[in-house]
Structures are given as structure tokens and as C-alpha cells.
C-alpha positions as CSV (number, residue, x, y, z in Angstrom):
1,X,-5.4,4.5,-6.4
2,X,-2.3,3.5,-8.4
3,X,1.0,3.3,-6.6
4,X,4.0,4.9,-8.2
5,X,6.6,3.0,-10.2
6,X,9.2,3.9,-7.5
7,X,7.8,3.7,-4.0
8,X,10.6,4.9,-1.8
9,X,11.1,7.0,1.4
10,X,11.7,10.0,-0.8
11,X,8.0,9.9,-1.9
12,X,6.6,8.6,1.4
13,X,5.2,12.0,2.4
14,X,3.2,12.3,-0.8
15,X,1.9,8.7,-0.5
16,X,1.0,9.3,3.2
17,X,-1.1,12.4,2.3
18,X,-2.9,10.5,-0.4
19,X,-3.6,7.6,1.9
20,X,-4.8,9.8,4.7
21,X,-7.5,11.1,2.4
22,X,-8.7,7.6,1.9
23,X,-8.4,6.1,5.4
24,X,-12.0,6.8,6.4
25,X,-13.5,6.6,2.9
26,X,-16.7,4.5,3.2
27,X,-16.3,2.5,0.0
28,X,-13.7,-0.2,-0.8
29,X,-10.3,1.3,-1.6
30,X,-8.5,-0.4,-4.4
31,X,-4.7,0.0,-4.5
32,X,-3.0,-0.8,-7.8
33,X,0.5,-2.3,-7.3
34,X,1.1,-3.8,-10.7
35,X,3.4,-1.0,-12.0
36,X,5.6,-0.9,-8.9
37,X,9.2,-1.7,-9.9
38,X,10.9,-0.6,-6.7
39,X,9.5,-0.4,-3.1
40,X,11.3,0.1,0.2
41,X,10.5,-1.0,3.7
42,X,9.2,2.4,4.8
43,X,6.6,2.4,2.0
44,X,5.5,-1.1,2.9
45,X,5.2,-0.1,6.6
46,X,3.1,2.9,5.5
47,X,0.8,0.7,3.4
48,X,0.5,-1.9,6.2
49,X,-0.5,0.8,8.7
50,X,-3.1,2.1,6.2
51,X,-4.6,-1.4,5.7
52,X,-4.5,-2.0,9.5
53,X,-6.3,1.2,10.2
54,X,-9.0,0.5,7.5
55,X,-9.5,-3.0,8.8
56,X,-9.8,-1.7,12.4
57,X,-12.6,0.6,11.2
58,X,-14.3,-2.2,9.4
59,X,-13.4,-0.8,6.0
60,X,-12.1,-2.8,3.1
61,X,-8.9,-2.5,1.0
62,X,-8.5,-4.4,-2.3
63,X,-5.3,-4.9,-4.3
64,X,-5.0,-5.1,-8.0
65,X,-2.0,-6.0,-10.1
66,X,0.8,-8.4,-9.3
67,X,4.0,-6.5,-9.6
68,X,6.9,-8.9,-8.8
69,X,9.0,-6.2,-7.0
70,X,6.1,-5.4,-4.6
71,X,5.3,-9.1,-4.1
72,X,8.9,-10.0,-3.3
73,X,9.4,-7.1,-0.9
74,X,6.2,-7.8,1.0
75,X,7.2,-11.5,1.2
76,X,10.7,-10.7,2.6
77,X,9.1,-8.5,5.4
78,X,6.4,-11.1,6.2
79,X,3.6,-8.8,5.0
80,X,2.2,-10.9,2.1
81,X,-1.0,-11.8,3.8
82,X,-1.7,-8.1,4.7
83,X,-0.6,-6.6,1.5
């Protein structure tokens, strides 16, 4: 699943709905973050909760792409190892 270029609170509801459909998906879920140019704290918290819930259920999440904005924001919040 590709993340939007702008991942902000304004779009968090749409992202949450998309993630909820995948939270119990039995296969590995790959999230593409390479095109993200702007991401806010609320979105990172939503993604962290998704990853945490999948891990708790023994399900995997993979990341692809290395968008600088995403990487920097996750680092600032101490979420680099999770996201």
C-alpha cells in the first residue's frame, strides 16, 4: 500500500480506514513510504499503532522506499526502529 505524498491529520481518517482493512490480513503488508513529502505526528502515531497491532498478532509489516521526510519525522519522534 502506497502512502500519500501528504500524510496529515486531514487525511488520517482515510488512512485509518485503509489500514483497518489490512490489520488482520494474513500475508505480509508492505507500506510504500518513498513518495511521502510531508508527514505529521498524528499519521506517524496511526502507523505505529498499525504496526504494533500487526506485531501483537504475529503478522508482518514491511516498508519500502526511503523518503527523507518520513525518515526524518520518524527519527524526531523516536519511531525509527518501528517505522
